[in-house]
N, C-alpha and C positions, 0 to 999 in steps of 0.2 A: 953255121950253127952258132959260132961265137958272136956274130953280128946280131943274130936273132935274140940271143940271151941279153946282150947289152941293150938292145932296143926294148925288150920286155921290162928290164929293170928300170930303164929311163921312164917308161910309161907309168910304171907303178909309183915311182917317186913323184911324178907329176900329179897323179891322181891323189896321192897321199898329201901332197902339199896343198892341192886345191881343197881337199876335205878339211884340212886344218884351217885354211883361210876362210872357208865358208862358215865354219863354226865359231870363228873369232868374234868377240864382242868388245866394245869400248864403253867408256863412261864420260859424261860431261857434267861438270859442276860449275854453277854460276852463283856468285854471291855479291851482295852490295856492301861495299866498304863503308858507306855512309848510313846504312840501316834502312834504305828505302825498300819497302815491301813490293813485290812484283809477281806477275804471272808469266810463266815460261811456256812458249809455244814452239814446238818442233814440227816442221813439215805440216803446218796447219792444225796440229793437235795440241790442245791445252794440256799441260802436264800436271798442274796444281790448281785446284778449284779454290783453295784458300791461299791468299797472298802470303809469300814468305820472303825473307831476306837472304835465304840460302837454299838452293834447290840442286839436288844431284839426280841425274837420270842415268841408269845403267841399262845393260842389255841392248846397246846400240850396235846395229849390224852394218850400217852404211858408212862409207868413208867420209861423208860430209852430210850436213843437214842445214836446212833453212831455219833460221832462228828469229823469233820475234819476242821482245820483252815489253809487256804492258805494266805500267806501274799503278799501284793502288791509288796513289795521288795523281789524279788525272791531269793536273797542271804540268806534270813532267812529260816530256816528249817520249814517244816509243823508240825503242832501239831495234833495228832490223839488220840482220847479217845473212847474206846468201852464201850457201856452200861453206859453212863453217866446218873446217876439217876436224875429223875425229881420228883418222888414220894418218900415219907417217907418210909424207909424200914420196919419200925415197924408196921405202921397202914395203909399204902397205900395212905395216904393223898397227893394229888397233891400239889406241892410246887411252889413258886416263887423263883427261885434260881439264884444267880449271881456268876459268876466266873471271876477272874482277871488274865490277862496275864501280866507277868513282866519278865524282862531280868535276867538271872542268871549271875554268876561271869564271864562267858565266853562271855557274850553279846548275848546269844541265848534266844529267847522268850520261856517261860515255863508257863504252866497252872497247878497249884497245884490240887491234887485230891480233897482237901477239898474246898468247896465254900467259898467265902468271906462273903456271907450272904444268908440266906434262911428262909422263913416264909411260912405258909400255903397261898395258892393262894388267898383264900377268904379274907384274912386279908391284902393283899398287897395294897399299895397306887397306884394311877394312875401314869404312867411314866411322866416325864417332857414333856412339849409341843414340845421341840426341839429334843426329842429322836427319833432315827430311829427304828421304830417298824414294824415287819413283822408278819402277821397273817399266821400261818403254813398252807400250802395247798392252799393259795390264792395268785394270781399273784400280785406283788407289783405295785403301780402306777408308771408310767414312770417318769423319772427325766429329766428335760430339762435345759440345760445350754445356756445362751445367751452371746455371746462375741461381743463387739462393737469395731471396729477398725476405727480410724480417720486418714485420709491421708491429708497432707498439701502440696499444690503445689503453687509455686510462679511463676507468669507469667509476663514477662516484657511487658511494654506498651511503644511504641515509643514516643519520644518527638515531639514537633511541628517542622515541617521542616524549614530549613534555605535556602534562595535563595542566591546562589553565582554566580557572573558574572566573568568569567575568559576569557579575550580576546574576549569579545563579545558573549561568550557561556554561556547561563544560565543553572544552575544545582540546583536542590533541594536536599539538604543533610539532611537525617534523622538519628538521633543518638538513638540507643536502649541501655539502661543501666538500669538493674534491681535495681541498687542502687539509681537511680535518680527518677524513677517512676515505680511502680509495683503494681500488684493486687494479693492478696493471696486468693486461692480457697481451701476450706476444704470440703472433701467428707467422709461421715461416712458409713462404711459397717457393717451390722449386720449379724453375723453367729449364727445359732441356732443348737445346738447339742442335740439330744434326745437319752437317754439311756433307752432301754426297760427293763422291769422287767421280772419276771418269771424265767424259767430255760434256757432261751436263752443266748448264748454267742458266740462271733464271731469265736473263735477257734473251737467250736463244730460244727458251721455251715459250716466252711471251711473244717475241717477234722473230720467228724462224727465218733464217736467211733464204733468199730466193734460190730455186733449184738451178744447177749449172746450165749454161746456155747450150753446151754441146753434149754429145753422147746420150741423147734422148733424156736429158735431165737427171742422169744417174751420177752419184757422187764418185770421185776417184778412189783408187785403192787406198786403204789406210796405211800408215807408216810401217806397221809390222809386216803386213802382207807384201807391200812393195819391196821392203828390205829382203824378204825371202826370195821374191821374184828376181831381184837384181843379183843376188848371190847365185841363183840357178843359172842365169845368163853368163855370169863371169866364169863359171866352172867349165864352160865350153872352150875348147882350145883354138878354134878357128872362127873367123868372122862369119863364114857361111852358116855354120851351125848356131852361132850366137844369134844371127839374124832370124833363123828359123824359129828358135826358141822365143825370141823377143816378139815375133809376130804372133806366135801362139798365145803368149801372155796378153798382148795388147788386144788381140781379137776376142778374148773372153772377158776382158775387163775394161774399165774406163780409167784414163790417166789424166793427170794435170799436165800443164805445159812443162813444169819443172821436172816431173817424172819422165816425160818423153825425152827431155834433154839429158837427164841422168842416164837413161838407157843408151842414148846415142854415144855418150862418152865411153861406153864399154867397147865400142868398135874401134879397130885400128885404122880402117880405110875410110876415106872421105865419101866414096860412093856408097858404102854400106850405111853410113850415117844418113845420107840423103835418101836412100831407099826406105829405111825405116821411118824417117821423119814424114815421108809422103804417105806411107801405109798407116801410120798412127794418127794422122790428122782427123779422120772421121771418129776416132775413139777418144779424142781429147775433150775434156769437160769445159775447157775455156778457149775456144778457137780465137776469141778476141785477143788473147795473150800469147798466141803461137809464135810471136816474134822472139820470145825468150829462147826458142830452139835455135835461132840464128847464131847464138854465141858458141855453139859446139863446132862450127865449121872453120876451117883454116883459110879457105879461099872464098873470095867474094862471089865467084861464079856459082858456087853451091848455094849461097844465100839468095842470089838472084833467081836461081832455078826454083828453089822452094817457095819464094815469094810469088812467083808466077803461078806455081801449082796451087797455092792457097787461094789466090785471087780468082783462079779459074773455077774453084769449088764454090 
């Protein structure tokens, strides 16, 4: 009886801990020390449609994200970071992390691997009122710019006429001179420009990207849905049940190569990772990049087996 009670309490504590972990969120702030405006992309999703020098994204549920930074000044090279950590590697605590972009000696922007600051998200103070904050997975509010233009026009007004009699012929002579008598007319024109938020951009609308090569041309899960899926898998206590849940998710959705690798990392055993990697291959949107999944394996034999499986398909 005592053992059953201890076991029940242990299970409740595990479930409670898993629930807390699943609900935990983190935040990422990136700012340019030199004032370079940029666009921030997390897991393939653009976070700000208007270039900014400081972007904060909260509501992050994954322990790491793939980051790309594209500068408004196209002469500056892009910055790419894979698996940028949001959670503490030691205990999994979701953090409030800030990274700083600064120029190197050659004038190129760089983002160091180490953050400039990081604290547990629950201990973070609210961002400043003027900070540009994006809630991950939520379409940002549209930004509107109002431009007023004033046009000044000077219109000459004729002077009073003068009657002139020349050899019995009467003539009225009117002199028009803007320096003598004029009227100034001012006209103000208001132009309103609205920039929409979300994942819309003019270039993509004009030249839409080609459909994915795999998974029947369907796009992979968005960051928010994938984060929820990953949290669901992690809640399972054993590799067997994790694998079953992961196959259910992959079977009903399309995944990128990075997303497949992210799910593989939740498994503790090499064979489980390999089983899922084989199962997920037909559901991957980019089979040409499936080599990215190789990085999750500890043994070269697993990499060789997956490579043979992919070549056979």
